PASEBA-1860 file (N, C-alpha, C; in nm, 3 decimals):
! residues 103
1> XXXXXXXX> -1.593/11.780/2.538/-1.696/11.780/2.433/-1.765/11.638/2.444 ~ -1.887/11.635/2.432/-1.960/11.513/2.439/-1.973/11.434/2.314 ~ -1.974/11.304/2.318/-1.977/11.239/2.187/-2.127/11.222/2.142 ~ -2.136/11.199/2.015/-2.277/11.166/1.957/-2.305/11.030/1.967 ~ -2.433/10.998/2.010/-2.458/10.850/2.013/-2.452/10.796/1.864 ~ -2.404/10.665/1.862/-2.394/10.596/1.735/-2.522/10.547/1.687 ~ -2.629/10.529/1.770/-2.758/10.474/1.741/-2.854/10.555/1.805 ~ -2.972/10.587/1.741/-3.069/10.663/1.798/-3.137/10.602/1.917
9> XXXXXXXX> -3.160/10.670/2.025/-3.233/10.616/2.135/-3.382/10.623/2.108 ~ -3.459/10.552/2.195/-3.593/10.547/2.179/-3.652/10.692/2.199 ~ -3.602/10.768/2.293/-3.640/10.899/2.316/-3.611/10.993/2.186 ~ -3.498/10.973/2.134/-3.452/11.052/2.006/-3.550/11.021/1.894 ~ -3.586/10.894/1.887/-3.678/10.844/1.768/-3.811/10.912/1.803 ~ -3.854/10.912/1.922/-3.986/10.964/1.949/-3.988/11.113/1.929 ~ -3.882/11.189/1.956/-3.878/11.333/1.941/-3.876/11.361/1.791 ~ -3.799/11.282/1.709/-3.788/11.295/1.564/-3.931/11.274/1.504
17> XXXXXXXX> -4.005/11.174/1.543/-4.132/11.143/1.488/-4.226/11.244/1.527 ~ -4.221/11.306/1.649/-4.305/11.420/1.690/-4.280/11.536/1.601 ~ -4.156/11.570/1.583/-4.109/11.682/1.487/-4.174/11.658/1.344 ~ -4.151/11.539/1.301/-4.198/11.509/1.152/-4.354/11.545/1.147 ~ -4.430/11.489/1.255/-4.575/11.501/1.252/-4.605/11.661/1.263 ~ -4.529/11.729/1.351/-4.558/11.871/1.375/-4.534/11.955/1.243 ~ -4.429/11.912/1.169/-4.391/11.984/1.055/-4.472/11.933/0.925 ~ -4.557/11.841/0.945/-4.634/11.779/0.837/-4.550/11.716/0.732
25> XXXXXXXX> -4.432/11.648/0.781/-4.343/11.585/0.680/-4.401/11.442/0.638 ~ -4.380/11.418/0.521/-4.424/11.285/0.468/-4.300/11.193/0.428 ~ -4.290/11.077/0.468/-4.179/10.994/0.423/-4.169/10.992/0.264 ~ -4.052/11.000/0.212/-4.035/10.997/0.069/-4.115/11.093/0.002 ~ -4.127/11.216/0.046/-4.209/11.326/-0.006/-4.177/11.347/-0.153 ~ -4.054/11.366/-0.181/-4.020/11.379/-0.332/-4.065/11.283/-0.423 ~ -4.040/11.149/-0.374/-4.097/11.045/-0.464/-4.256/11.043/-0.476 ~ -4.307/11.083/-0.360/-4.461/11.082/-0.365/-4.501/11.186/-0.462
33> XXXXXXXX> -4.444/11.308/-0.448/-4.491/11.419/-0.533/-4.457/11.398/-0.679 ~ -4.333/11.339/-0.705/-4.290/11.324/-0.852/-4.372/11.205/-0.907 ~ -4.404/11.101/-0.833/-4.478/10.990/-0.899/-4.631/11.008/-0.905 ~ -4.683/11.089/-0.814/-4.823/11.103/-0.810/-4.882/11.235/-0.865 ~ -4.799/11.340/-0.861/-4.844/11.473/-0.906/-4.737/11.540/-0.973 ~ -4.689/11.522/-1.092/-4.584/11.588/-1.154/-4.595/11.738/-1.157 ~ -4.730/11.793/-1.165/-4.748/11.933/-1.176/-4.707/11.990/-1.033 ~ -4.746/11.933/-0.927/-4.701/11.992/-0.801/-4.548/11.975/-0.779
41> XXXXXXXX> -4.493/11.865/-0.829/-4.340/11.853/-0.818/-4.276/11.967/-0.891 ~ -4.327/11.994/-1.013/-4.264/12.103/-1.094/-4.284/12.238/-1.030 ~ -4.398/12.256/-0.959/-4.428/12.386/-0.886/-4.339/12.396/-0.768 ~ -4.312/12.281/-0.705/-4.224/12.289/-0.579/-4.086/12.318/-0.620 ~ -4.033/12.263/-0.735/-3.900/12.295/-0.782/-3.895/12.438/-0.824 ~ -3.990/12.486/-0.890/-3.988/12.627/-0.936/-3.994/12.721/-0.815 ~ -4.074/12.681/-0.714/-4.078/12.761/-0.595/-3.942/12.773/-0.523 ~ -3.868/12.657/-0.511/-3.740/12.661/-0.447/-3.643/12.744/-0.531
49> XXXXXXXX> -3.653/12.730/-0.659/-3.559/12.823/-0.747/-3.591/12.967/-0.731 ~ -3.724/13.003/-0.738/-3.764/13.134/-0.720/-3.740/13.191/-0.592 ~ -3.766/13.121/-0.483/-3.746/13.163/-0.349/-3.596/13.183/-0.319 ~ -3.510/13.099/-0.394/-3.374/13.102/-0.359/-3.300/13.228/-0.368 ~ -3.356/13.320/-0.455/-3.286/13.456/-0.466/-3.319/13.554/-0.363 ~ -3.423/13.517/-0.276/-3.467/13.589/-0.165/-3.548/13.713/-0.198 ~ -3.601/13.728/-0.315/-3.675/13.836/-0.360/-3.790/13.780/-0.447 ~ -3.912/13.803/-0.403/-4.028/13.752/-0.466/-4.109/13.874/-0.531
57> XXXXXXXX> -4.115/13.872/-0.664/-4.192/13.991/-0.734/-4.347/13.962/-0.701 ~ -4.416/14.066/-0.739/-4.570/14.047/-0.724/-4.615/13.936/-0.834 ~ -4.562/13.947/-0.944/-4.604/13.850/-1.052/-4.570/13.711/-1.011 ~ -4.451/13.695/-0.942/-4.421/13.554/-0.903/-4.502/13.516/-0.791 ~ -4.540/13.600/-0.695/-4.630/13.564/-0.595/-4.767/13.529/-0.650 ~ -4.814/13.594/-0.756/-4.948/13.572/-0.823/-4.935/13.433/-0.884 ~ -4.815/13.399/-0.946/-4.808/13.266/-1.007/-4.819/13.165/-0.899 ~ -4.760/13.176/-0.784/-4.775/13.085/-0.672/-4.918/13.070/-0.631
65> XXXXXXXX> -4.979/13.193/-0.614/-5.126/13.198/-0.568/-5.216/13.107/-0.667 ~ -5.186/13.130/-0.793/-5.265/13.044/-0.893/-5.245/12.899/-0.877 ~ -5.139/12.855/-0.826/-5.101/12.720/-0.797/-5.151/12.671/-0.657 ~ -5.220/12.762/-0.588/-5.264/12.725/-0.456/-5.166/12.751/-0.347 ~ -5.059/12.821/-0.386/-4.948/12.841/-0.283/-4.960/12.985/-0.237 ~ -5.031/13.016/-0.118/-5.043/13.146/-0.082/-4.929/13.203/0.007 ~ -4.943/13.307/0.056/-4.838/13.372/0.143/-4.795/13.290/0.269 ~ -4.913/13.229/0.334/-4.885/13.149/0.447/-4.800/13.031/0.411
73> XXXXXXXX> -4.825/12.962/0.307/-4.749/12.860/0.253/-4.608/12.890/0.220 ~ -4.589/13.002/0.163/-4.464/13.047/0.120/-4.386/13.074/0.255 ~ -4.442/13.133/0.361/-4.366/13.149/0.485/-4.328/13.014/0.550 ~ -4.422/12.932/0.531/-4.385/12.791/0.579/-4.271/12.722/0.503 ~ -4.268/12.744/0.365/-4.164/12.686/0.285/-4.029/12.752/0.333 ~ -4.030/12.879/0.348/-3.900/12.952/0.379/-3.856/12.913/0.529 ~ -3.946/12.902/0.616/-3.922/12.846/0.749/-3.862/12.711/0.748 ~ -3.915/12.624/0.667/-3.872/12.481/0.668/-3.730/12.476/0.609
81> XXXXXXXX> -3.711/12.552/0.498/-3.579/12.561/0.439/-3.474/12.618/0.532 ~ -3.507/12.710/0.613/-3.414/12.765/0.710/-3.384/12.667/0.821 ~ -3.495/12.598/0.866/-3.483/12.497/0.965/-3.392/12.383/0.915 ~ -3.421/12.329/0.797/-3.334/12.224/0.740/-3.184/12.265/0.726 ~ -3.163/12.397/0.682/-3.025/12.446/0.661/-2.957/12.444/0.798 ~ -3.016/12.490/0.892/-2.949/12.507/1.024/-2.918/12.374/1.085 ~ -3.026/12.285/1.078/-3.000/12.151/1.130/-2.888/12.072/1.048 ~ -2.881/12.097/0.926/-2.768/12.026/0.853/-2.635/12.073/0.899
89> XXXXXXXX> -2.621/12.208/0.922/-2.491/12.260/0.974/-2.466/12.212/1.109 ~ -2.558/12.202/1.193/-2.544/12.145/1.331/-2.503/12.006/1.329 ~ -2.571/11.920/1.244/-2.540/11.781/1.229/-2.402/11.759/1.174 ~ -2.350/11.839/1.075/-2.221/11.831/1.022/-2.117/11.855/1.131 ~ -2.139/11.956/1.205/-2.040/11.993/1.320/-2.035/11.881/1.417 ~ -2.155/11.835/1.454/-2.167/11.731/1.567/-2.124/11.589/1.507 ~ -2.114/11.571/1.386/-2.077/11.441/1.326/-2.193/11.337/1.346 ~ -2.310/11.389/1.335/-2.429/11.299/1.357/-2.437/11.199/1.241
97> XXXXXXX> -2.460/11.073/1.282/-2.475/10.973/1.181/-2.614/10.986/1.117 ~ -2.622/10.968/0.987/-2.749/10.988/0.925/-2.824/10.850/0.928 ~ -2.958/10.857/0.963/-3.046/10.749/0.970/-3.055/10.685/0.841 ~ -3.073/10.548/0.846/-3.075/10.471/0.714/-3.190/10.518/0.624 ~ -3.297/10.560/0.696/-3.419/10.610/0.604/-3.383/10.731/0.528 ~ -3.281/10.810/0.560/-3.253/10.933/0.494/-3.126/10.926/0.413 ~ -3.070/10.809/0.396/-2.961/10.788/0.308/-2.986/10.777/0.165
END
């Protein structure tokens, strides 16, 4: 079994930054949303709770649509949740050290 590097390499940092840009991630996203747009923060929290049960009613989808969250955005949210969940499991198994920025 190979060991996990204790410090990120330049290549790993570059790949991570490319992934962040490709996924449209913003550093400190939760802080940014909470501090600058509480309505969007509340909508994001409600979206997470509503999508968590895996079944979205027509009424719930309409509510999201009224907030500017259409079906394409919902697909992206579900995809990102899945990606984050899988990467968390992989990192726990691999014993990957968490970068200081994410602690």
